[in-house]
N, C-alpha and C positions, 0 to 999 in steps of 0.2 A: 503493499499499499504505500503511496506516495503522499507526504505531508506537504504542507505549504513551504517548509523549510527545504523540501527536496522536490523541485519542479520536475515535471515528466520530461522524457527525452524530447519530445517535440518542442516543448517549451524551452529547454536548454539549447536545442538546435537553432530555434528561432533567435533566441536571445544571443547566441553566438554570432550569427549572420548579422544581426542589427548592430551589435557592439563593434564588430570588426570594421564595419563601414563608417560608423560614428566616430570611433577613434581614428580611422584614416582621414576623415574629411572634417572633423569637428575639433579643433585644437582645445576649445574650452573643455569639452567633454573629455578628450584625452588627458587634460591636466587633472581632472577629478579622478579618473581612472588610475592615474599614475600615484595619487596619494593614498590608494587603497593599500592595506597591509598585504604583504606577499603571501601570508599565511592566512586562511580564513579562521575565525574563531572556532574553537572546539565545540561540537555539538554533543548534548548528553546522549549517551547509548540508547538505542531504540529497545523498548521492552521486548523481551522474547516471547514468541507465541507458545503456548503450551504444546507439547509434543502429544499426538494421538497415542492412545494406549495400544492400538493394534500395531502389527508390524509395519515399519516403515517401507514405503516403496520408493524406489529410486526415482528422483525428480526428472522430468523430461529435460532433453538437451537444451532446449529454450523455450520460452513461453510465447504465446501468440503476440502479445505487445512487442516483444523483442524482435520477432519475425516481421511485424509491420514496419518498425522503426529501421531494421536492416533493409527492408525493401524500399523504403523511401529514400534511404541514403544511396541505395544503388540506383534508383531512378535519377536523383539528382546528380550523381556522378555520370550516368550515361548522357544525359541531356545537357549538362552544364559544366561537367568536370569538377564538381564542387569538392570532392575529396583531394583530388590532385591539388586544386588551388589552396585549400586549408592546409595541406601537409607541406607545401612548398615554404621554404624560408625567403621571405620577400624583402629581408633587411637590405640585401645589396642591390636591389633593382631600383631604378629611378622611378619617381612618382608618376610619370607619364607611362612607363611600362606596366606598373602595377594597375594604373586606371585602365588601360587598354584590355589587360587580362580580366580585370573585374567587369568590364562591360560584356566580355563573351560569357564569362561565368553567370553574370546577372541574366542575361538573355535566355540562357539554356535553362537555368534553375526556374526562372519565371515561367517559362513554357511548360516545364514539368509540373510545377505547382499548379498551374491553371488547368491542366489537363487531369489532375487528380483531385483537387479540392476546391471548394468554394469558400473564399476568404472574404469576410466583411469587416468593415470599420466597426468598432463599438461606439464611437462618437461621430456624429456627422459634421459638426463644426470644423472650420479650417483650423489647422495647428497655428497657434499664435493668437488665437481669438479669445476673448474673455468668456468664461463660462461660470454658472452657478450651479453648485451642487446642494440639493435639498438635504435636510436632516434625514438620515435613513437611507442615503443612497447605497447602491450595491458596491459594497467594498471589494467583491470578487471581480468586477469589471473596470473599477476605476482605483488607481493608487494615487494617494496624496503624497506629494513631495515638497521639500522645502520646510518652512517654518510652520508645522502643523500645531495648532492649539485650539482648545475648546471642542465645541460640537458644532454641527452644521447649523444653518447652511454656510457653505464655504464658497468663497469667490476666488477665481484665480485664472491663470492662463493655461489653455490646453497646450501641452508640450508634445503630446503623442496621442494620436487618436485611438490606439489600441486595436487589436485584431482578434476576430473570433472566427474559428472554423466552423462553418456552417455545414459542411459536409466533406468527407474524405472517402475515396473510393480507389482502393489499391487494386490492381489487376490480380487475378487469380495466378497463383504459382502452380506450374505444371512440372510433370516429371520428377527427377531427383535433384532439382535445383537446390543448391547450398546457399541459404540466405546470407551466410557469413562472408560469401565472396562478393564483394561490392562491385569489383571489375576484375575480370581476369587478366592476368599478365599476357602481354602481346608480344609475339616473337614473329619478326619478319623474316622470310626465307627468300 
C-alpha cells in the first residue's frame, strides 16, 4: 500500500519528468532544489503486516502494478527514447544540444502518453492567475505552498494547474514478453 509519504510509481515518474525540465529551464526553481538536503529525512519504519497462519506461498515474480509501470516505461522508451535520455549524463553537453535532444524526447513521449492516457488539468485557470480556495477545498487535488497560515478561504497565485489521469489504457501483452526488458539491446550486423 502506498502512503502519501510514498507516491506511486506514476507520480514519481511524472515528478521526475517535470522537475528535470523545471531545473533545466527555471534557475529560481533550480536554486531551491539545490538547497535541499542531500539525504532525505529518515521515515519511521512501516508497520509489518501479520503473517497468515497458513503455509506461506511464494510471492509472484512481480505484481500487476509493477507490470503496468514497466510497460509504460517501455512505451515511453520506444516512442521517445525516455530511458536513454534519463540515463545519459548530460553535464558535458551544451544547452543547445540538451534542448534539441529534449525536443525529440518530448515529442515522442507526448505521442506515447496521448495514445495511452487521457490527462486533464485539475484547475482550468491560467498559471499565474489569482485564485481563491474556499474552506474545505479538496487537499488531494490542490497543494498549498508558501506561507500557509490559518484556515480557508485562501487567496493566492496558481503556480501549476495540476494533472489528473482520466483514463489509462495499456495494450495487452502477448506471448512470453518479459516486462522487465524496457528496450532490447540492438546489434547491427
